[in-house]
C-alpha positions as CSV (number, residue, x, y, z in Angstrom):
1,M,37.6,-300.8,-175.3
2,C,37.3,-298.4,-172.4
3,I,39.4,-298.1,-169.3
4,V,36.9,-298.7,-166.5
5,F,37.2,-297.8,-162.9
6,T,39.2,-300.0,-160.5
7,M,37.3,-301.1,-157.4
8,P,38.2,-298.2,-155.0
9,L,36.7,-295.5,-157.3
10,H,33.1,-296.7,-157.6
11,P,31.6,-295.4,-154.3
12,H,33.3,-292.0,-154.8
13,F,32.3,-291.8,-158.4
14,S,28.7,-292.7,-157.6
15,S,28.5,-290.0,-154.9
16,T,29.4,-287.4,-157.5
17,R,26.8,-288.5,-160.0
18,F,23.4,-287.2,-158.9
19,A,22.7,-284.0,-160.9
20,K,20.6,-284.5,-164.1
21,W,21.6,-282.6,-167.2
22,P,18.7,-280.4,-168.3
23,K,18.9,-281.5,-171.9
24,V,18.8,-285.2,-171.0
25,A,15.9,-284.5,-168.6
26,T,14.1,-282.7,-171.4
27,F,14.6,-285.7,-173.8
28,L,13.4,-288.2,-171.3
29,N,10.3,-286.2,-170.3
30,S,9.4,-285.8,-174.0
31,L,9.0,-289.5,-174.5
32,P,5.5,-291.0,-174.8
33,S,4.0,-292.5,-171.8
34,G,4.7,-296.2,-171.6
35,S,8.0,-296.0,-173.5
36,L,10.7,-298.6,-172.7
37,V,14.0,-296.7,-172.4
38,L,17.4,-298.3,-172.6
39,D,20.3,-296.6,-170.8
40,A,23.6,-298.0,-172.2
41,G,26.3,-297.0,-169.8
42,C,23.9,-296.2,-167.0
43,G,26.6,-295.8,-164.3
44,N,24.9,-295.5,-160.9
45,G,21.5,-295.2,-162.5
46,K,20.9,-291.5,-162.0
47,Y,18.6,-291.4,-165.1
48,L,16.9,-294.8,-164.5
49,G,13.3,-294.1,-163.5
50,F,13.6,-290.4,-164.2
51,N,10.4,-290.2,-166.1
52,P,7.8,-292.1,-164.0
53,D,5.6,-292.7,-167.0
54,C,8.3,-294.7,-168.8
55,T,10.0,-298.1,-168.0
56,F,13.8,-298.1,-167.8
57,V,16.4,-300.8,-168.1
58,G,20.1,-300.1,-167.9
59,C,23.4,-301.7,-168.4
60,D,27.0,-300.9,-167.6
61,I,30.4,-302.6,-167.9
62,S,31.1,-301.9,-164.3
63,E,29.8,-304.5,-161.9
64,P,30.2,-302.4,-158.8
65,L,28.1,-299.6,-160.3
66,I,25.5,-302.1,-161.4
67,K,25.3,-303.4,-157.9
68,I,24.6,-299.8,-156.7
69,C,21.7,-299.7,-159.3
70,V,20.4,-303.0,-158.0
71,D,20.5,-301.8,-154.5
72,R,18.4,-298.9,-155.6
73,G,15.8,-301.2,-157.2
74,H,16.6,-300.7,-160.9
75,E,16.4,-303.2,-163.7
76,V,20.0,-303.5,-164.8
77,L,22.7,-305.9,-165.9
78,V,26.4,-306.0,-166.7
79,A,27.1,-305.5,-170.4
80,D,29.4,-304.0,-172.9
81,A,28.2,-301.0,-174.9
82,V,29.5,-302.6,-178.2
83,N,27.6,-305.8,-177.5
84,L,24.2,-304.9,-176.0
85,P,22.3,-307.9,-174.6
86,Y,19.0,-306.8,-176.0
87,R,17.0,-308.2,-178.9
88,T,16.6,-306.1,-182.0
89,G,13.8,-303.6,-181.7
90,F,13.5,-304.1,-178.0
91,G,13.2,-300.5,-176.7
92,D,11.2,-297.5,-177.7
93,A,14.1,-295.1,-177.0
94,A,17.7,-295.2,-175.8
95,I,20.3,-292.9,-174.2
96,S,24.1,-293.0,-174.1
97,I,25.3,-290.3,-171.8
98,A,29.1,-289.7,-171.6
99,V,30.0,-293.2,-172.7
100,L,31.4,-293.1,-176.3
101,H,34.4,-291.0,-175.3
102,H,35.7,-293.9,-173.2
103,L,35.9,-296.2,-176.3
104,S,39.4,-295.9,-177.8
105,T,38.9,-296.8,-181.5
106,E,36.6,-295.3,-184.1
107,N,35.4,-298.8,-185.0
108,R,34.2,-299.5,-181.5
109,R,32.5,-296.1,-181.2
110,K,30.7,-296.9,-184.4
111,R,29.7,-300.3,-183.1
112,A,28.3,-298.8,-180.0
113,I,26.1,-296.5,-182.0
114,N,25.0,-299.3,-184.3
115,E,24.1,-301.4,-181.2
116,L,21.9,-298.5,-179.8
117,V,20.1,-298.2,-183.1
118,R,19.7,-302.0,-183.4
119,A,18.2,-302.2,-180.0
120,V,15.3,-299.7,-180.5
121,K,12.2,-300.0,-182.6
122,K,11.6,-298.2,-185.9
123,G,10.9,-294.6,-185.1
124,G,12.7,-294.9,-181.8
125,L,14.9,-292.0,-180.6
126,I,18.4,-292.2,-179.3
127,L,20.2,-289.4,-177.4
128,I,24.1,-289.6,-177.4
129,T,26.3,-287.2,-175.6
130,V,30.2,-287.0,-175.6
131,W,32.9,-284.8,-174.2
132,A,34.0,-282.1,-176.6
133,V,37.5,-281.0,-177.4
134,E,36.1,-277.5,-177.5
135,Q,35.8,-277.2,-173.7
136,E,34.1,-274.1,-172.5
137,D,36.8,-273.9,-169.7
138,Q,40.0,-274.5,-171.6
139,S,42.0,-274.3,-168.3
140,L,40.7,-277.8,-167.6
141,V,42.5,-279.2,-170.6
142,T,45.9,-278.2,-169.1
143,K,45.3,-280.6,-166.2
144,W,44.8,-283.5,-168.6
145,T,47.7,-285.8,-169.8
146,P,47.8,-286.0,-173.6
147,L,48.9,-289.2,-175.2
148,N,51.9,-288.9,-177.5
149,Q,51.5,-290.0,-181.1
150,K,53.6,-293.1,-180.7
151,Y,51.4,-294.3,-177.9
152,V,48.2,-293.4,-179.8
153,D,49.4,-295.3,-182.9
154,E,50.2,-298.4,-180.7
155,W,47.2,-298.4,-178.5
156,I,44.4,-296.5,-180.1
157,G,44.5,-297.6,-183.7
158,P,43.9,-299.1,-186.1
159,G,42.6,-302.0,-184.2
160,S,41.5,-302.7,-180.6
161,P,43.8,-301.5,-177.8
162,R,46.0,-304.0,-176.1
163,I,45.2,-302.9,-172.6
164,R,42.4,-304.2,-170.4
165,S,41.4,-303.4,-166.9
166,P,42.9,-305.6,-164.2
167,S,39.7,-305.4,-162.2
168,P,38.1,-308.9,-161.7
169,F,34.7,-307.3,-162.2
170,T,35.4,-306.1,-165.8
171,L,33.2,-307.8,-168.5
172,E,35.4,-308.8,-171.4
173,S,34.4,-307.5,-174.8
174,I,34.2,-309.7,-177.8
175,P,37.6,-309.1,-179.5
176,E,37.5,-307.4,-182.9
177,T,40.1,-309.8,-184.2
178,E,41.4,-313.2,-183.2
179,N,44.8,-311.7,-182.6
180,N,43.5,-309.8,-179.7
181,S,43.2,-312.9,-177.6
182,K,47.0,-313.3,-177.7
183,E,47.5,-309.7,-176.6
184,H,45.5,-310.2,-173.4
185,E,48.5,-312.2,-172.0
186,K,50.4,-308.9,-171.9
187,D,47.8,-307.1,-169.8
188,T,49.6,-306.7,-166.5
189,E,53.0,-305.8,-168.1
190,S,51.3,-303.2,-170.4
191,L,49.3,-301.7,-167.7
192,N,52.3,-301.2,-165.4
193,H,54.2,-299.6,-168.3
194,M,51.3,-297.4,-169.1
195,F,50.8,-295.9,-165.6
196,K,54.2,-296.4,-163.8
197,G,56.7,-293.6,-163.6
198,T,56.4,-291.2,-166.5
199,M,53.3,-291.9,-168.5
200,P,53.9,-291.8,-172.2
201,S,52.6,-288.4,-173.0
202,A,53.0,-285.4,-175.2
203,S,54.9,-282.4,-174.0
204,K,52.6,-279.5,-173.1
205,D,54.2,-277.4,-175.7
206,D,54.2,-280.1,-178.4
207,S,52.8,-278.7,-181.6
208,S,50.8,-281.9,-182.0
209,L,48.5,-280.8,-179.2
210,Q,46.8,-278.5,-181.6
211,N,44.8,-281.6,-182.9
212,Q,45.1,-283.6,-179.7
213,Q,42.0,-285.7,-178.8
214,E,43.4,-288.5,-176.7
215,Y,43.9,-287.9,-173.0
216,F,44.2,-289.3,-169.6
217,V,42.0,-287.3,-167.3
218,P,42.8,-287.6,-163.6
219,W,40.4,-288.7,-161.0
220,H,41.3,-287.7,-157.4
221,L,40.2,-290.1,-154.8
222,P,40.4,-288.5,-151.3
223,Y,42.7,-290.3,-148.9
224,H,39.8,-290.7,-146.4
225,R,38.0,-292.8,-149.1
226,A,40.9,-294.5,-150.6
227,E,41.6,-297.5,-148.3
228,V,38.5,-299.5,-148.8
229,S,39.5,-303.1,-148.7
230,G,43.1,-301.9,-149.3
231,A,42.4,-301.6,-153.0
232,S,44.0,-298.2,-153.4
233,A,47.1,-299.4,-151.6
234,C,47.3,-302.3,-154.1
235,A,46.9,-299.9,-157.0
236,L,49.7,-297.7,-155.7
237,A,52.0,-300.7,-155.3
238,N,51.3,-301.8,-158.8
239,G,51.8,-298.4,-160.4
240,L,48.2,-298.1,-161.4
241,A,47.7,-294.9,-159.4
242,K,49.9,-292.2,-157.7
243,K,49.7,-290.1,-154.6
244,D,49.1,-286.4,-154.5
245,D,49.9,-285.2,-151.0
246,N,49.1,-281.6,-151.9
247,K,45.5,-282.6,-152.7
248,G,45.3,-285.4,-150.2
249,A,44.2,-287.9,-152.8
250,V,45.2,-291.0,-154.7
251,V,45.1,-290.1,-158.4
252,Y,43.8,-292.5,-161.1
253,N,43.8,-291.8,-164.8
254,R,40.7,-292.3,-167.1
255,Y,41.0,-292.5,-170.8
256,Y,39.0,-290.0,-173.0
257,H,38.7,-289.5,-176.7
258,V,37.3,-286.0,-176.8
259,F,35.2,-285.3,-179.9
260,S,35.7,-282.4,-182.3
261,E,32.8,-280.6,-183.9
262,G,31.1,-282.7,-186.5
263,E,32.9,-285.9,-185.5
264,L,29.8,-287.5,-183.9
265,E,27.8,-286.8,-187.0
266,R,30.5,-288.3,-189.2
267,L,30.3,-291.5,-187.2
268,V,26.6,-292.0,-188.2
269,S,26.9,-290.6,-191.7
270,G,27.1,-294.0,-193.3
271,M,24.2,-295.5,-191.5
272,N,21.2,-296.5,-193.7
273,N,18.8,-297.1,-190.8
274,A,19.0,-293.9,-188.8
275,V,18.9,-290.1,-189.3
276,I,20.0,-287.2,-187.1
277,V,17.0,-285.2,-186.0
278,D,18.8,-282.8,-183.7
279,R,22.3,-281.8,-182.7
280,F,23.5,-279.4,-180.1
281,F,26.4,-278.3,-177.9
282,D,25.7,-278.4,-174.2
283,K,28.0,-277.9,-171.2
284,S,31.1,-278.8,-173.2
285,N,29.4,-281.8,-174.7
286,W,28.5,-282.6,-178.3
287,C,25.1,-284.2,-178.5
288,I,22.9,-285.7,-181.2
289,I,19.5,-287.3,-181.3
290,L,19.0,-290.1,-183.8
291,Q,15.8,-291.7,-185.1
292,K,15.7,-295.2,-186.4
293,T,14.2,-295.3,-189.9
294,L,14.2,-299.0,-190.7
């Protein structure tokens, strides 16, 4: 499960997503001419069509971001990263850029990787990047809200989280257990508890922060962009966002599980149909390239 953007954030988010990461660009440009490339979690589609010699198809759980892709002429659809709508062996390569860290259980992160591998042909390459806990600028981490252990135990594991986005545009994932369907009835109450007033978080001097990997990272939506369709006003009224007059912005929180060194490799260590052919650290991200073997 990931906490996806509520409606007012999509235009602002898209406007900030235009620069291509050099390592991703190098990967896409290295693919053979005629390759069919799957972009799972394509966002506003900044990588779709990047290599003109390849064909790209993308998907994202956010319908407003997919609409932006459609308006730009891309081949896309709304889908969940843990349940890709592509037949087995469909693509020649795949990318998952800054997606897995929004999935809040290890099981779902593994499922997302399994889906990427399933969807490409034997020999196909898959590039995966995630935020690292080892941030190059550690001052950024002080601006994040760490989740306290009680909240992590309740929401992050061992099963699926009990929170789902209130957005009418969110595509529901297939529950991991039948019991999850009963929990959906508590969505509104749980969301209000999660964001209203004092968010359940660890103290900044809590010794548990030494191994902290679960955070809410603030997204600042400037006031002049915040009142589209009154959605931000609604989010403020419902406790899903807060105002920061000093920065002139409405502040939303996005969930991140930041990865430690070697964690991404451990997620794929038990797979019998893919091997790691490259791993690297780039701009505070851990990255791996997998190759499907069966």
